[in-house]
N, C-alpha and C positions, 0 to 999 in steps of 0.2 A: 682523524683516525684516533687521536688521543681521547677525544670525548667519548667515542663509542667504546673504546677499550676500558676506560675507567668506569663507565656506567655498568658494563656487563660484569666487571670484577666485583664491584660493590654490591650488585644486586643480590649476590648469594649470601652476603652477611647482613644485609639491612633488615630491620624489623619489617615484618609483614611482606617479605619479598616474594610476592606471587608474580607469575609471568604477566607481562603487560597485556598480552592477548586475552588472558583469562579475566583480567580486570575490566577490559573493554566490554566483556559480556555480562558484567554484573548489572543488576537491576538499578534503576535510577535512585532508589532510596539509599544506596550505599554512597556515602560521601567520602571524599578523598582529602587527606591532610598531608602536606609535604613538610619535612623538617630539614633545615640546613643549619647544622651546628658546627662546633669547633672540633674537638677531639674527644672520643669516648673515654680514653684513658688519661686525659689531661687532668692536672690539678687534683691528684689523689683520687681519680675516678669520679670527680664531681660532674664532668660532662655527661657521662652515662646516667648518673643519679638524677641530674636536673631534668633530662628528657624523660626519664621514668616517672618523675613527679608530675610532669606535664601530662603524660598519658594517664596516670592514675586520677588526675584532676578531671580529665575528660570522662573517665569511667564513672566517677561520682555524679557527673551530670547526665549520665545515660548514654554516652557514646562508647560503644563496645567494639573492639577490634574484631573484624570478620563478621560482625552482625549488622552494624549500620555505618561503620567507617573502615577505611583502609588507610594505613599510615606508611609513608616511605621516608626513611631517614638517611641522610647523607652526612658524613663526618669529613669536613674539608681539611682539618688539621693545619689550618693557616697556610696551605699550599696554594699559591695563586692559580696554578693550572687546574687543580681540583675544584677550587671555588667556582671558577667560570664554567667548567664542564658540568658540575653538579647543579648549578643554578639553571643552566640551559636544559639539562635533562629533566629536572623536576618540572619546569614550566612547559617544555615542549613535548615530553613523552608521557609523564605521569598526569599532567593536566589537573592539578589539585583544585579543590574548591577554596582552600585557604592554605597559607604557608606560615609556619613558625620559623623565624630567622634569628639566629644568635650571632652577635658581634657585628661591628661596623663593616668589615670587609665583605662578609656574607650578604648583608643587607644591600651594600653597594652593587654587588653582582646581580642580585635578584631584581633590584630596581631597573637595571639595564635590560634584564630579561623580560620583564612584564610591567605594564602600567595599569593592568586591569585586575589581575588576581589579587585578592586581599592578602596582606602580609601583616602579621603580628610579630613585632621584634622584641628581643631582650638583649641585654649587654651592649647597648648603644648609648654613647655619651652625647648629651645635648643635641638631640635630633634636629632642632631648629637651626642651631649654629652650623650644623653639617649639611643642612639643606634637604633633609629627608621629609620634613613636614613643614607646613607654613606657620603653624602655631600649636601650642600644647592643648588648648581647650577644644579646638575643632581642627584637627590636623588636615582634613581634606584629602582628596586622592584615595589611593588604595593602601596606605600605610598608617599603622598606629602601633602602640605597644607600651613597653615598660622600660624606661630609660635608666641608665647609670647616673651617678651624681653629676651635677653641673661642674664645669671646668674649674670653678673656684676652689674645689677641693684640693687642687694642686698646691695652693697656698697653705691649706690646712696641713698637708703632709710636711711641708717645710717647717711650719710652726711646731708640730709634734716632734720632729727630728731635732730641732733647735732646743726644745725643752729637755729632750733626753740628753743631748750633748751640747751644752751652751757654748763650748769653745768652737763649734763648727762655724766656718766663715764662707764655705763654698758648698753648694749642693748640686749634684749631677743627676739629671733625669736620664735613665738608661732605658732604651726601648728600641723596638724594630719598627721603622716607619711604614714599611710595606704592609705588614699585617696589623699594625696598630696606629693608623694615621692620626687618631684622636689624641694620642699621647703628646703630640706637639702642642695641642691646644691646652692641655693640662700644664705643660711647661710654660706656656705663654702667660697663663694666669699666675703662676708662681713668680715669674719674672716681674710682673707688674707689682706684686706685693713684696718683692725682695728687699727694697730699700727700708721699708718699715720693720722688716724682720732682721735686718743687719747681716744679710748674706748675699753672696753672688750666686745666681742660678746659671748653670751651663747645661747644654744639651749634649748627650752622648749617644746618638743613634748607632745601632749595630746591625749588620746584615748577615752575620754568620756566627757560629759558635766560636770559631777561631778569633774573629774580631771582638766578640764579647769578652773572651778571656784576656785578650790583649788590652782592651779598654779598661777592664777592672785592674789589671796590672799597672797601667799607666796612672789611673786615679789613686792607686795606693801610694804613689810617690808624691801626691799633692798633700801638703799639710792641712789638717783641720777640715777634711772633706767628709761629706755624708752622701749617701746614695738614696735615690727614690726610683722605684720600679712601678710605673703605672700599670693598670690592667692591660694585659696583652697575652695572647696565646704563645707567641714566640718565647717570651721569658718564662711563662708558667710551665711550659714543657721542659724548661731547663732549671727548674726551681732548686733541685738538689745541687747542681753544679754552682749556681749563683750563690746560694746560702753558704756552701762550703768554701767557696773562693772568698766571699766577704769575711768569713770567720778567719781564714788563713791570713788575709791581709789586714785584719783588725779594722774593717770598715763598717761603721754603723749604717744601717739601712732600714728604710720603711717600705712596705710592700702593699699593693692593692689586691693581692690574691692571698687568701688565707693558707693556701697549700705551702707557701714558703715557711710558715711557722712549724709545720711538721718536720721540716728539714733543718730546723735550727735558726730560722730568721729572727731578727731582733724585735721588729714591730710590724703590726698590720692595722690598717684602718681603711674601711670601705663599707659599702652596704652589703647585706646578705644577698648573694647572687642566686640563691635557690628560690627565694620568694617570687621573683618575676615569672619563673617557669610555672609555678603553681597558679599564679594569677592569670597567666596567659591562657590557660584552659577556659576561663570564663569568657574572655574576649572571643576566642575561637568558637565557643558554644553560641555566643550571641550572633556572630557573623553567619554561622551555619543556619541559624534560625531567621536570618534576613536582615540583620543590622549592617549598616555600611561602616567600614573601618574609618572613613573620614569623619564620622559622627561620634566616634568613641575617643574620649580625651586620652592623650599620652600621660601616663602616670610616672611621677618621680618618686624615688625612694624616700621613705619617711624615717627609717631607723638605720643607724650606723653602728659598727662594732670596732672597738679598739682592743687589740690583744698585744700583750707584752710578754716576751720570753725573758724572765729574770735570770735564768741560768746562762743564757747567751750574753746578757748584759754583764754579768759577773765575769765571764770569760774575756770580755772586751775591756774590763776594768772600769765599767760604768756603774755608778751608784744611782739607781733609778730614783728620780725625785718622787717624793710622797704624793704630790699633786697628780702625777701621771698614774701612780699605782691606784689612787682613789678613783680616778676617771676611767680606768680600764674596765672593760666588761669581763675580761678573763686575764689572769696572770699565770703564766706557765712557770712553775718552780723547777 
């Protein structure tokens, strides 16, 4: 009953929300594209912007809404019930020719729902290690896409945080395991590199906002501790709360979502998450024209961005090292 209710509720607000019966009557040249993404209003509105960029990319390639394509969009907001319901609805009711999937948990649900409909993913870390594809160059099956950085970036976050505050001896990875299972693999990579970096890495999974606040309060009582927030919708949706709490407890932190910087975060380091959505339109175009997803190589990010908030550093009593200032792509004064 839940699946039927959430489907009908969302249908009214989704892009191109035409009645399913009407779609069934469309001529064969109308192709269908399903989109299962995170949250439209998340990370400073980046969710909506990224999907819009994807649609614009399709337009540049000649795919025009209501002329030769129909697009159904679902925003799961990292809610496990919605993720499963929307994945099932897109596959079973909309029956798309290809699906754009964003985030690991959405791709996991879609993989359970179909092994035949082509899926192009974004915002998925190390898809080989997570078992989504057999290899990067020829993924095989019905899945391909544009991956997040390899898990070794977890060690890079620790290194950057240690450069910012050399006195740090313990680093805590804070994440929600249910909506961001790949975060544990980032933490694992950091743990392997920890002895060389002179720190202890601990994991601090949180399941609710209350637990998040309690965890940050507990970490504030640990001397010489720093925080790492891997990419994940649970934490991104709470960027303001997290950044303000870190500032109140004077906790240095590095983030994998740039939205934290607008809320006063200290450091950000990750790849540009908007680029994969623009590139995904090319893969969808090729699949609609007959290419097999298993023959399209999974692409890894090539450029990364380091942002430092110097004002926040000053408030925390941190004198930002010159080497970091020179390495930064952007310094917020």
